[in-house]
TITI-57020 format. One record per residue (C-alpha): z, y, x. Coordinates in steps of 0.25 Angstrom, whole numbers. Layout:
BEGIN
((Z, Y, X))
...
***
This chain:
BEGIN
((0, 0, 0))
((-4, 14, 5))
((9, 22, 7))
((3, 36, 5))
((-10, 41, 0))
((-17, 54, 3))
((-26, 61, -8))
((-37, 70, -3))
((-28, 73, 9))
((-17, 79, 1))
((-3, 74, 5))
((3, 65, -5))
((16, 72, -5))
((9, 84, -9))
((3, 78, -21))
((15, 72, -25))
((23, 84, -23))
((15, 93, -31))
((14, 83, -43))
((29, 79, -42))
((33, 93, -43))
((24, 97, -55))
((29, 85, -62))
((43, 89, -59))
((41, 103, -64))
((36, 99, -76))
((46, 89, -79))
((57, 98, -77))
((52, 108, -86))
((50, 96, -97))
((64, 91, -95))
((69, 105, -96))
((62, 111, -108))
((67, 101, -118))
((81, 104, -114))
((78, 119, -118))
((72, 115, -131))
((83, 106, -135))
((94, 116, -132))
((87, 127, -140))
((84, 119, -150))
((98, 115, -153))
((102, 130, -152))
((92, 133, -162))
((97, 121, -171))
((112, 125, -170))
((110, 141, -172))
((97, 139, -182))
((90, 150, -174))
((75, 147, -175))
((71, 154, -162))
((78, 144, -154))
((71, 132, -161))
((57, 139, -159))
((61, 141, -144))
((65, 126, -142))
((52, 122, -148))
((45, 132, -139))
((52, 124, -128))
((48, 110, -133))
((34, 115, -134))
((33, 116, -119))
((38, 102, -118))
((27, 93, -123))
((16, 99, -115))
((24, 100, -102))
((29, 85, -104))
((14, 80, -105))
((11, 88, -92))
((23, 83, -85))
((19, 68, -89))
((5, 71, -83))
((11, 76, -70))
((21, 64, -69))
((10, 54, -71))
((2, 61, -60))
((13, 61, -51))
((16, 47, -53))
((2, 43, -50))
((3, 52, -36))
((15, 45, -32))
((10, 31, -34))
((-3, 35, -27))
((2, 43, -16))
((15, 36, -13))
((13, 21, -17))
((23, 16, -8))
((33, 25, -12))
((31, 23, -26))
((31, 8, -25))
((45, 8, -19))
((50, 19, -29))
((45, 11, -40))
((53, -1, -35))
((66, 7, -36))
((64, 16, -49))
((54, 8, -56))
((63, 5, -68))
((66, 21, -68))
((51, 24, -70))
((49, 15, -82))
((62, 23, -87))
((56, 36, -83))
((43, 33, -90))
((51, 29, -103))
((58, 42, -103))
((46, 50, -101))
((39, 44, -114))
((52, 46, -121))
((52, 61, -117))
((38, 63, -121))
((40, 57, -135))
((53, 65, -136))
((46, 78, -131))
((34, 77, -142))
((44, 72, -153))
((53, 85, -149))
((42, 95, -150))
((33, 90, -161))
((45, 86, -169))
((50, 101, -169))
((45, 104, -182))
((45, 91, -189))
((60, 90, -186))
((64, 104, -189))
((73, 100, -200))
((79, 88, -191))
((84, 96, -179))
((94, 86, -174))
((83, 75, -173))
((74, 85, -166))
((85, 89, -157))
((88, 74, -154))
((74, 72, -149))
((75, 84, -140))
((88, 78, -135))
((80, 65, -132))
((69, 72, -126))
((79, 79, -115))
((85, 66, -112))
((72, 60, -109))
((68, 71, -101))
((82, 72, -92))
((81, 56, -91))
((68, 57, -85))
((72, 67, -75))
((85, 59, -71))
((75, 47, -68))
((66, 55, -59))
((77, 61, -52))
((82, 48, -48))
((69, 45, -42))
((69, 58, -34))
((83, 57, -29))
((82, 43, -25))
((71, 47, -15))
((81, 57, -9))
((94, 49, -10))
((90, 34, -12))
((101, 26, -17))
((102, 11, -23))
((93, 6, -12))
((95, 0, 1))
((91, 6, 14))
((79, -2, 14))
((75, 4, 0))
((77, -8, -9))
((84, -5, -22))
((97, -11, -26))
((102, -1, -37))
((93, 7, -46))
((104, 15, -52))
((109, 20, -38))
((95, 23, -35))
((94, 33, -48))
((108, 37, -46))
((107, 42, -32))
((115, 53, -26))
((104, 64, -30))
((101, 59, -45))
((112, 66, -52))
((111, 80, -44))
((97, 81, -46))
((97, 77, -61))
((107, 88, -62))
((99, 97, -53))
((85, 95, -60))
((91, 95, -75))
((95, 110, -71))
((84, 114, -64))
((74, 109, -75))
((82, 117, -84))
((81, 129, -75))
((66, 127, -72))
((62, 124, -87))
((69, 137, -92))
((61, 144, -82))
((48, 138, -86))
((51, 140, -101))
((55, 155, -98))
((41, 156, -90))
((35, 151, -103))
((41, 160, -111))
((38, 172, -101))
((23, 169, -101))
((23, 169, -116))
((31, 182, -116))
((21, 189, -107))
((9, 183, -116))
((16, 186, -129))
((7, 194, -140))
((19, 199, -148))
((33, 204, -149))
((39, 192, -155))
((33, 182, -145))
((39, 191, -133))
((52, 190, -140))
((52, 175, -141))
((47, 172, -127))
((56, 182, -121))
((67, 174, -128))
((61, 161, -123))
((61, 167, -108))
((75, 171, -109))
((79, 157, -114))
((71, 150, -103))
((77, 159, -93))
((90, 157, -98))
((89, 142, -97))
((84, 143, -82))
((95, 152, -79))
((106, 143, -84))
((100, 131, -77))
((97, 139, -65))
((112, 143, -62))
((118, 129, -61))
((105, 123, -54))
((110, 126, -39))
((123, 119, -42))
((115, 106, -45))
((107, 108, -33))
((119, 109, -24))
((123, 95, -30))
((110, 89, -27))
((110, 94, -13))
((124, 90, -11))
((120, 76, -14))
((109, 77, -5))
((118, 80, 6))
((128, 69, 3))
((117, 58, 2))
((111, 62, 16))
((115, 74, 24))
((102, 75, 31))
((94, 76, 18))
((103, 88, 14))
((101, 94, 28))
((86, 92, 27))
((86, 99, 12))
((95, 110, 15))
((96, 113, 30))
((85, 106, 37))
((69, 107, 35))
((71, 112, 21))
((81, 123, 23))
((71, 134, 22))
((67, 129, 8))
((80, 134, 2))
((77, 148, 7))
((66, 147, -2))
((73, 141, -13))
((83, 152, -12))
((72, 162, -14))
((66, 155, -26))
((80, 154, -33))
((84, 168, -29))
((70, 173, -37))
((74, 164, -48))
((88, 170, -49))
((83, 184, -48))
((72, 181, -57))
((82, 176, -68))
((92, 187, -67))
((80, 198, -67))
((75, 192, -80))
((89, 193, -86))
((91, 207, -81))
((76, 211, -87))
((81, 204, -100))
((94, 214, -101))
((83, 225, -104))
((79, 219, -118))
((95, 218, -122))
((101, 231, -128))
((114, 234, -122))
((111, 227, -108))
((110, 241, -102))
((124, 240, -98))
((123, 228, -90))
((110, 232, -82))
((119, 239, -72))
((124, 226, -67))
((109, 221, -64))
((108, 228, -50))
((121, 221, -45))
((117, 208, -49))
((102, 210, -43))
((109, 215, -30))
((118, 202, -29))
((106, 192, -33))
((98, 199, -22))
((108, 197, -11))
((111, 184, -15))
((96, 181, -15))
((94, 187, -1))
((106, 179, 4))
((100, 166, -2))
((86, 167, 4))
((92, 171, 18))
((89, 159, 28))
((98, 155, 38))
((88, 154, 50))
((76, 162, 52))
((62, 157, 51))
((57, 160, 65))
((49, 155, 76))
((56, 152, 90))
((49, 165, 96))
((54, 173, 84))
((69, 166, 85))
((69, 170, 99))
((66, 185, 96))
((76, 186, 85))
((86, 178, 95))
((90, 168, 84))
((86, 159, 72))
((98, 166, 63))
((100, 179, 59))
((114, 184, 64))
((117, 189, 50))
((109, 184, 39))
((109, 169, 44))
((123, 167, 38))
((116, 170, 24))
((107, 158, 25))
((118, 148, 26))
((121, 140, 12))
((135, 146, 10))
((128, 160, 8))
((117, 154, -1))
((126, 146, -9))
((134, 159, -12))
((123, 168, -16))
((117, 157, -25))
((130, 157, -33))
((131, 171, -33))
((116, 172, -38))
((119, 162, -49))
((132, 171, -54))
((123, 184, -53))
((113, 177, -62))
((125, 173, -72))
((129, 187, -72))
((115, 191, -76))
((115, 182, -87))
((129, 186, -92))
((124, 201, -93))
((111, 198, -99))
((120, 190, -109))
((129, 201, -112))
((118, 212, -113))
((118, 217, -127))
((132, 213, -130))
((146, 218, -130))
((158, 208, -131))
((168, 211, -142))
((179, 200, -139))
((192, 206, -137))
((193, 200, -123))
((179, 204, -118))
((184, 213, -106))
((193, 202, -101))
((183, 191, -102))
((173, 200, -94))
((183, 202, -84))
((186, 187, -83))
((171, 184, -83))
((167, 194, -72))
((179, 190, -63))
((176, 176, -63))
((162, 179, -58))
((167, 189, -48))
((178, 179, -43))
((167, 167, -42))
((157, 176, -36))
((168, 180, -25))
((172, 165, -23))
((158, 161, -21))
((156, 172, -10))
((169, 168, -4))
((164, 153, -2))
((150, 158, 2))
((158, 166, 14))
((168, 156, 17))
((157, 145, 18))
((153, 151, 32))
((166, 147, 38))
((167, 133, 33))
((161, 120, 36))
((149, 115, 30))
((155, 105, 21))
((165, 115, 15))
((153, 125, 14))
((147, 115, 5))
((158, 114, -4))
((159, 129, -5))
((145, 129, -12))
((150, 119, -23))
((162, 128, -25))
((153, 140, -27))
((145, 132, -36))
((157, 128, -44))
((162, 143, -45))
((148, 147, -52))
((149, 136, -61))
((164, 141, -64))
((157, 155, -68))
((147, 148, -78))
((158, 139, -84))
((168, 150, -86))
((160, 163, -87))
((149, 158, -97))
((158, 155, -109))
((167, 167, -106))
((155, 176, -106))
((151, 169, -120))
((165, 171, -125))
((166, 185, -122))
((153, 188, -128))
((155, 178, -140))
((158, 191, -149))
((149, 203, -145))
((142, 214, -151))
((127, 214, -148))
((123, 228, -145))
((108, 225, -141))
((98, 214, -145))
((90, 207, -135))
((76, 212, -137))
((68, 199, -134))
((54, 202, -129))
((57, 215, -122))
((55, 210, -108))
((46, 215, -97))
((35, 206, -92))
((42, 205, -79))
((53, 198, -84))
((44, 186, -89))
((37, 186, -76))
((51, 184, -70))
((52, 172, -79))
((40, 166, -74))
((44, 169, -60))
((57, 162, -62))
((49, 149, -67))
((39, 149, -55))
((51, 150, -46))
((58, 138, -52))
((46, 130, -52))
((43, 134, -37))
((59, 131, -33))
((58, 118, -41))
((46, 114, -31))
((53, 118, -19))
((66, 111, -22))
((58, 98, -25))
((52, 100, -11))
((65, 101, -5))
((71, 89, -12))
((59, 80, -8))
((59, 85, 7))
((73, 82, 9))
((68, 67, 9))
((60, 71, 22))
((51, 59, 25))
((56, 50, 14))
((51, 45, 1))
((64, 39, -2))
((75, 45, 8))
((77, 35, 20))
((71, 24, 12))
((57, 26, 10))
((50, 35, 20))
((38, 44, 18))
((28, 40, 30))
((16, 49, 24))
((10, 60, 32))
((17, 70, 23))
((31, 64, 26))
((37, 78, 29))
((44, 90, 24))
((33, 100, 21))
((36, 114, 26))
((41, 124, 16))
((29, 132, 16))
((21, 120, 12))
((31, 116, 2))
((30, 129, -4))
((15, 129, -6))
((16, 115, -13))
((27, 121, -22))
((19, 133, -26))
((7, 125, -29))
((16, 116, -38))
((22, 128, -45))
((8, 135, -47))
((3, 121, -53))
((15, 120, -61))
((14, 134, -67))
((-1, 131, -71))
((4, 119, -79))
((15, 127, -85))
((5, 137, -89))
((-3, 127, -95))
((9, 121, -103))
((13, 136, -108))
((-2, 138, -113))
((-2, 124, -120))
((12, 127, -126))
((8, 141, -131))
((-5, 135, -136))
((2, 125, -143))
((12, 135, -149))
((0, 143, -155))
((-6, 131, -161))
((6, 128, -168))
((8, 142, -174))
((-6, 142, -179))
((-4, 129, -186))
((9, 135, -193))
((2, 147, -196))
((-9, 139, -202))
((0, 129, -210))
((8, 143, -215))
((-5, 149, -220))
***
């Protein structure tokens, strides 16, 4: 059997890379959108507000076309792996053959549930509980599919349940390897953030092409909901990433060093820039959104301070530890480390500023939520004092740990990062219900004028979606490259000509190509969805006439 096949001189790795990432992007979208649809439908069912039911149906309309395209890409990717990597696929099917059959069954279940969910929307309008039950099964199938695929991916990084020679002795241990649950949690949260960003981009494109005020109002609201979902999932996302990274270090320290401090170290500077753009973009959208709320003027004075904090954190986050310089340049400079700025390139500084950025984003959402409202609870002043005191104390604690991290051993410093994460989670858990209680009874001094948003706000939603897509591709490259020249780490070696870690520049080109192709596909999905919507409106109009 031929181990590796080359088609038209193109690297087998590059071909599989493109199709795998495209399939993964669409699969993430298909898994996330049914969750949005189900949650929004339940809210509409509980409140009796028809707006939520219409919004949930719009979400569901995106599912069927996206699922069809995802299945086509999945079939192409499977064909690519079988043809280009026959020896690897033969070994992998011996390990996970049973799960592959289960995966196919789950996919057919998801496909049937998706069509029943969408096309049964109007037929089951008076049987909402049954329809919600179908939506629950649709989400269960999608999440189960992701869990199965995650077992395959993490086994390649952290193989378990096999002997040193590669023979399987426990399928469950192969599935339940050290990275399985961390990646399940990380991808579930990431899919929600990514899906929310794509939905917001869909709403933004429709907002920009809207023909009347009513359409702009609706798609402005839809864009806000999508962005809110993206924000809500983005905030805890780094914590799940820490967990996955910690498991990599625990399984094999050399793999962890390769991922974070070795050949891939500069990738994290690029990641910091992209995530910084996402955080700044989300905050910028919220700050612009305050302009459509009457009474929000009293909070706008805090925006420059938040922007200053975010900018400083952003600059620190992407400051490298060492300079990119040739030997001649290093000799002229006298060192490869800047005497002052190099201290900002250490992870203790970066962990500190990313947590401060998360707290700042939380504050931006809080002032947006409070715009146009005045609390009337008797203890509002005391509640606000407690609220902002908790945030101030936690911010001081995070900065204290960040500074102290320079003076302790590495093992202690790693624990400090977890303490910072827990401190931020403490803010979310305590301050969110506290804010809800303070403003439970409030006077509304200004309504939200949906649709009154400048075009630049919608372009920002599109920028956020593109940044999310680019980031997903880049992190997929990092995860796969941590295995170096192994198909299955230290079990099955990659002996092809492309068995090396590509340069960051080359990876950026491939990821950019994938992002462009993906958004062409998303554009087609948006167009077909809009056309389907217009056809339904014409049909209903004809019936009414």
